[in-house]
N, C-alpha and C positions, 0 to 999 in steps of 0.2 A: 655164722651161718644162720639163717632167718627160719623159723616154723611154718610147717606147710599149714595154708589155710584149709579147715576141713569144708568138704562139701556138705551143703545141707541134705543131701539125699544118702550120705554114706553109713554103713551100718555103725560104724563108730560115732557120729553124731546123734543117731536115733538113740542109741545105749546111752550115750552121756545126758542127752535132754532128759530121756526119761530116769536117768539117775538123779538128778537136779530137781527134778519135778518131786520123786518120791521123798529126796530129803528136806523140801520145804514143805512137803504135805506133812511130814513127821513134826516138823518144828512151826507150822502153822502159825505165824507170827500173829495174825489177827483173828485167833481161833474161829476160822470158816469150815473145819470139819470136813476138808476136801474128800469125797469119794463116800462119805457118809449118806444115809437116806434125807436126813434132815438139814445136810451140811451143804456147801457148795460142788461144784463138779469136780471130779477126779485131776481134770488137767485146768484146775483154776489159775495155778500159780505158773504155766507154761509160758506167759509172755514174759516173764521176770527171769524164767528158766534159760531162753534161749541168749542171751548176753552172757550169762553166768558161765554157760555152756561152751559157748564162742569163745571166752576167755582162757576157759581153765584147758581149752583142747590144743587152742593157740600157743598160749603161754606155757602151758606147763601145769602151773598152778594159779589160785585165788587167794588173796589177802583180803582181809576183814576190810580195809579202807578201799578195793575196787567194789566187793559186794557191797558197801556203804555207798559208793557212787552210782552204781547199776541201780539200787533200791531208791535212791531219792528222785532218780528219774521219772519213776514210777508211782511214789508215794510221797514226795516232797519232805521225806524225812529219812534219816541213815536207819538201816535194819538195826545196829549196835545200839541205836537208840531206842526202838521199839520191843529187842529182846533183852539188851544189857548186853554188856563189851566181852564178857567172858564167854557167854552163851554164843555171842558172833563169832568169836575165836575158835570155840570148839565145833561151829557149824563148817567153819572154813576147813577145817582139819579134814572134817567128814567130808565135805567137797574136794578136797585134794586125795581123798583116799580112793575117788572114782577113777582115777588114773592109774592107781596101782593094780586097779583090777580090772581093767580092760585089756 
């Protein structure tokens, strides 16, 4: 059985994207301080959040290798190189927990 592709307008899609953005903002791998007065906009990491959310919803989970591939497309380096492998793994655990709370 194949997973159903999430519609970008669905509530689950919106809440998952928001959750991914929140986790990326907490992680803040480049020290941009999204959502703070002196920082980047709250949705700074939204472009990167979309493919992560799509993968999470359609596959049920994401791995650090998958996040690294997505990150490399945007920043020409894997996220695990920016924040370290252990922190990247913990980030993926937090991402995957978004499915548990949905």
